[in-house]
N, C-alpha and C positions, 0 to 999 in steps of 0.2 A: 295686758294689764288687768283686765276684768277677770274676776274669779267666776268660774262656771259652776253652777249647781247650788251655791249658797247665797240666798238673798240677804241673810242676816249679816254677812260679812261683806256686803257690797261696798266697793270703794267710793270715795267722794268724787263727785263729778261737778263740772260747772259749765255754764253756757254763757257766752259773751257776744258782744256786738262784733260784727265782722271788722277786721282791722282796716279795711279800705274805706269804711263808711265815714269815720271822722275826717279822713284826708279829703274825701269828696266834698264834705260839707265845708271844710276850710277853703278849698279851691273855689267852691261856689260863692262863699263870702267875699273872697278876693275879686272874683269876677263881677260881683254886684257893685263893689266899690269902684272898680275900673269902669264899668258901664255908667255908673252914676257920674263919675268925673268926665267921661267922654260925652255924654248926652245932656249934661246939666245946662249948658248954654247960658250960664249966669243965673239959672233958676235955683235958688237955694232949697226950695221945697223938694225938688227931685233929688238933689244931693243928700239932704237930710233923710228922706225916705229910703234911699238906697243904703245909707249908712245904718239906719235903724234895722232894716231887714238883714243886712250883713252882720250886724252885731248879734242879732237873734240867732242867726245861723251859726255864727262862731261860738256863741254860748251853748248851743245844742251840741256842737262838736266837742266843746270843752267837757261837757257832761260825759260824752262817750270816752274821752281820754281819762277822766278822773275816776269813773266807775264803769269800766268796760264789762265787768262780770255782772250780768243781770240776774242770774239765778244759779244757785249752788245747792247741792243735795249731799247729805251724808247720812249715816245710820240714825243720827239723833234728830234730824229734821231738815228744813229747807231755809236757806237764806235768800232774801229777795232785796232788790234795790228799793230804796225808799227816799222820796224827795229828790233833790238835785243829785246828790252823790252819796247819800247815806245808805245804810243797810239795816234790815230788820230780820231777826231770827224767828222762825216759826217752828215750834215743836210739832211732831207728828200728831199729837193729841189735839192741837189747835186747828188742824186742817180738816175741814168738813168734806170737801170734794175737790177733785182734780178733773177738769173737763176740757174738751176742745170744742169751741164754737165754730162751725163752718157755715159760711154765708156766700151766696153768689152775688158778685158785684161787677157790673159792666162786662158780663160774659166770663168773668174769671171767678174762681172760688178762693176765698180767703179763710185762713184759719187763725184763731186766737186761742192761746192757752190761758185757761182761767183757773186760778188757785183761790178757792173760797176758804177763808180763815175766820168765818163767823162775822166779826165786826169789820173785816176788811176783805176786799176783793182785789187780787193782783192779776193784771192782764199782760201777756207777752205775745208779741207778733214774731214773724219769721226773722225780721232784722234785729230784734232784741236778742235772739237766741242763736243766730247763725246755724239753725237747724229747723227742720219741720216741726211745728208745735205738736203734732200727733205723736211723733217719735219721742219727743221730750216728755210728753205726758205718760207714755208707756214706760220710759226709764224711771220717772218719778214713782209711778205705781209699783214698779219692780223693786225699788229701793225702800219703799215703805214697809215697816215691820207688819206682819200679819195681824198682830193683836191690837193695833190702834186704828182708829177711824171707823166711822159708821158705813162709809160708802167707798170702799177701796177701788172698786172697778167701775165707778160711775163715769159715763162718757156720753155726751150729747152729740147727735148727728145733725 
């Protein structure tokens, strides 16, 4: 599907939440409600707390179902998720830098893709993209036309 050799005619690509993630969140919400009912023992606070946490988890899963595509790129620019399920279009000229922030946490290394668009910063993790952020950053840089942007190859380690 991808054309080799011409970055100007690069096809549109998109990165989305893994399909299993909303299902896991919904199962977790149902399990919380079940545990709340099982262990409430007449205590309404436990039941309400389990319900509130389950509703939050279900809302988070609903976002994954309504807006599964977190990031899309085409020759004209990038589209990012905005708010609960909205989208925002960023032209290449508006994008100042595309970087990957790597940090060690609890003996593991985490990566976050950062898209700096001047007045806004868009952050994407591994589970937002269903791909390693470093590889997505490379794909975004390859799709970017050569004539736009001050720092096409910027990358922090």
